[in-house]
C-alpha positions as CSV (number, residue, x, y, z in Angstrom):
1,X,-53.7,-0.9,-73.7
2,X,-54.2,2.4,-74.2
3,X,-58.3,3.3,-74.3
4,X,-59.4,4.3,-77.7
5,X,-62.7,5.7,-78.4
6,X,-64.6,3.6,-80.6
7,X,-64.0,6.5,-83.6
8,X,-60.4,6.8,-83.1
9,X,-59.3,9.3,-86.0
10,X,-55.4,8.8,-85.5
11,X,-56.0,4.9,-85.3
12,X,-58.0,5.0,-88.5
13,X,-55.8,7.5,-90.4
14,X,-52.6,5.3,-89.3
15,X,-54.9,2.5,-91.1
16,X,-55.4,4.5,-94.4
17,X,-51.5,5.9,-94.2
18,X,-49.5,2.4,-94.0
19,X,-51.8,-0.4,-93.5
20,X,-49.4,-3.0,-91.7
21,X,-48.1,-0.3,-89.0
22,X,-51.4,0.7,-88.5
23,X,-53.5,-2.6,-88.0
24,X,-50.5,-3.5,-85.6
25,X,-51.9,-0.2,-83.6
26,X,-55.4,-1.6,-83.9
27,X,-54.2,-5.0,-82.7
28,X,-52.5,-3.5,-79.9
29,X,-55.5,-1.4,-79.0
30,X,-58.2,-4.2,-79.3
31,X,-56.5,-7.4,-78.6
32,X,-57.8,-8.1,-74.7
33,X,-61.2,-7.3,-75.7
34,X,-61.4,-9.4,-78.6
35,X,-60.0,-12.2,-76.8
36,X,-62.3,-11.8,-73.8
37,X,-65.0,-11.5,-75.6
38,X,-63.8,-14.6,-77.5
39,X,-63.3,-16.3,-74.1
40,X,-66.7,-15.7,-73.2
41,X,-68.4,-16.9,-76.3
42,X,-69.8,-20.0,-75.4
43,X,-69.4,-23.1,-73.4
44,X,-66.8,-25.0,-73.6
45,X,-64.1,-22.1,-75.0
46,X,-61.0,-22.6,-73.6
47,X,-58.2,-19.9,-73.6
48,X,-56.3,-21.7,-76.4
49,X,-60.0,-21.5,-78.1
50,X,-60.3,-17.9,-77.4
51,X,-56.4,-17.4,-78.9
52,X,-57.2,-19.0,-82.1
53,X,-60.5,-17.3,-82.3
54,X,-59.3,-13.8,-81.6
55,X,-56.2,-14.8,-84.2
56,X,-58.3,-15.5,-86.8
57,X,-60.8,-12.5,-86.0
58,X,-57.7,-10.0,-86.6
59,X,-56.5,-12.2,-89.7
60,X,-60.1,-11.9,-91.5
61,X,-60.1,-8.2,-90.1
62,X,-56.9,-7.7,-91.8
63,X,-57.7,-9.4,-95.2
64,X,-60.8,-7.3,-95.5
65,X,-58.8,-4.0,-94.3
66,X,-56.7,-4.7,-98.0
67,X,-60.0,-4.5,-99.8
68,X,-61.3,-1.6,-98.2
69,X,-61.1,2.0,-99.8
70,X,-59.6,5.0,-97.7
71,X,-63.7,6.1,-97.1
72,X,-64.9,2.7,-95.6
73,X,-61.8,2.6,-93.4
74,X,-62.1,6.0,-92.0
75,X,-66.0,5.4,-91.4
76,X,-65.1,2.5,-89.4
77,X,-66.1,2.0,-85.9
78,X,-63.4,-0.6,-84.9
79,X,-64.4,-2.2,-81.7
80,X,-68.1,-3.0,-83.1
81,X,-66.6,-4.1,-86.4
82,X,-63.9,-6.6,-84.9
83,X,-66.6,-8.1,-82.4
84,X,-68.7,-8.6,-85.3
85,X,-66.0,-10.8,-87.2
86,X,-65.2,-12.7,-84.0
87,X,-68.8,-13.6,-83.5
88,X,-69.2,-14.6,-86.8
89,X,-66.1,-16.3,-86.7
90,X,-66.9,-18.1,-83.7
91,X,-70.5,-19.1,-85.2
92,X,-68.8,-20.4,-88.2
93,X,-66.8,-22.5,-86.1
94,X,-69.4,-24.1,-84.6
95,X,-71.2,-24.8,-87.7
96,X,-68.0,-26.4,-89.1
97,X,-67.2,-28.4,-85.6
98,X,-70.8,-29.8,-86.3
99,X,-69.5,-31.1,-89.5
100,X,-66.5,-33.0,-88.7
101,X,-65.4,-35.0,-86.1
102,X,-63.1,-33.5,-83.5
103,X,-59.7,-34.6,-82.2
104,X,-59.6,-36.3,-78.6
105,X,-57.8,-33.8,-76.6
106,X,-55.0,-36.3,-75.3
107,X,-54.4,-36.8,-79.2
108,X,-53.1,-32.8,-79.0
109,X,-50.0,-31.9,-78.4
110,X,-49.2,-29.4,-74.9
111,X,-48.1,-25.9,-76.2
112,X,-45.2,-24.6,-74.3
113,X,-44.8,-20.8,-72.9
114,X,-42.0,-19.1,-71.4
115,X,-44.6,-17.3,-68.7
116,X,-48.3,-17.2,-67.9
117,X,-50.1,-16.6,-71.0
118,X,-53.2,-14.4,-71.5
119,X,-55.6,-17.1,-71.3
120,X,-53.8,-17.9,-67.9
121,X,-54.0,-14.1,-66.5
122,X,-57.6,-13.8,-67.8
123,X,-58.7,-17.2,-66.2
124,X,-57.2,-16.4,-62.5
125,X,-59.4,-15.8,-59.4
126,X,-62.1,-18.1,-58.2
127,X,-64.9,-15.6,-58.1
128,X,-64.1,-14.2,-61.7
129,X,-64.3,-18.5,-62.8
130,X,-67.3,-18.6,-60.7
131,X,-69.1,-15.7,-62.7
132,X,-67.8,-17.0,-66.1
133,X,-69.2,-20.5,-65.1
134,X,-72.6,-18.9,-64.7
135,X,-72.3,-16.6,-67.7
136,X,-71.3,-19.6,-69.9
137,X,-74.8,-21.4,-68.9
138,X,-76.6,-18.3,-70.4
139,X,-78.4,-18.7,-73.8
140,X,-76.2,-17.3,-76.6
141,X,-77.9,-13.9,-77.3
142,X,-78.2,-13.4,-73.6
143,X,-74.3,-14.4,-72.8
144,X,-73.3,-12.3,-75.5
145,X,-75.0,-9.2,-74.8
146,X,-74.3,-9.3,-71.1
147,X,-70.3,-9.9,-71.7
148,X,-70.2,-7.1,-74.2
149,X,-72.3,-4.8,-71.6
150,X,-70.7,-5.8,-68.3
151,X,-67.3,-7.3,-69.4
152,X,-66.1,-5.3,-72.4
153,X,-68.4,-2.1,-71.6
154,X,-69.9,-1.2,-74.8
155,X,-72.8,1.1,-75.0
156,X,-76.1,-0.9,-76.1
157,X,-76.3,1.1,-79.4
158,X,-72.8,-1.0,-80.2
159,X,-73.7,-4.4,-78.6
160,X,-77.1,-3.9,-81.3
161,X,-74.9,-3.3,-84.2
162,X,-72.3,-6.3,-83.5
163,X,-75.7,-8.7,-82.8
164,X,-77.7,-7.0,-85.4
165,X,-80.7,-6.7,-83.7
166,X,-82.6,-3.5,-82.3
167,X,-81.7,-1.5,-79.2
168,X,-84.9,-2.7,-77.3
169,X,-84.0,-6.6,-77.9
170,X,-80.5,-6.0,-76.8
171,X,-81.6,-4.1,-73.4
172,X,-83.8,-6.8,-73.4
173,X,-81.1,-9.5,-73.6
174,X,-78.9,-7.8,-71.2
175,X,-81.8,-7.6,-68.7
176,X,-82.9,-11.0,-68.8
177,X,-79.4,-12.4,-68.9
178,X,-78.8,-10.5,-65.7
179,X,-81.8,-11.8,-64.3
180,X,-81.0,-15.2,-64.6
181,X,-77.0,-14.8,-63.8
182,X,-78.7,-13.6,-60.3
183,X,-81.1,-16.4,-60.4
184,X,-78.2,-18.9,-61.0
185,X,-76.3,-17.1,-58.4
186,X,-78.2,-17.2,-55.5
187,X,-78.8,-21.0,-56.1
188,X,-75.0,-21.5,-56.0
189,X,-74.2,-19.4,-53.0
190,X,-77.6,-21.5,-50.9
191,X,-75.8,-24.6,-52.1
């Protein structure tokens, strides 16, 4: 995956010139970070759920871009914009799920894949799994802030924009989340 700066002018220009081709570049540039954040959004989010969330995020982004004018596209900060869409999509899904009964997993057909999927590649490794479990125990605002800062590597200003809170609050969420992670980790190691 090419490393893109938050305001990559070539990517934004590609979106303006040809939305379909530019959008394919946008997806290639940000699919891993969107999936990674989706996987860590909340307790119980599986690889398949994360893939669905990421796909829905990109679908909503594409629909939005079709309505944007040239200046609005050129002013985008794609990573923060996509992660905001992702988190809003996830929150909407949670609200919707609480209003309708879920289908038991046993009733769902198995998905076949020719090789390891993105979810499988990301979920490998015991340490990663243990840390992911500990991160999943954090309150939502701390979990999201810690993932965006220490997994995705976003600067505090971008995280604040994604979460819609001041930078000081964002720093507090990150700090308290890390402190809680250290505490939980120490308890796990002591077991």
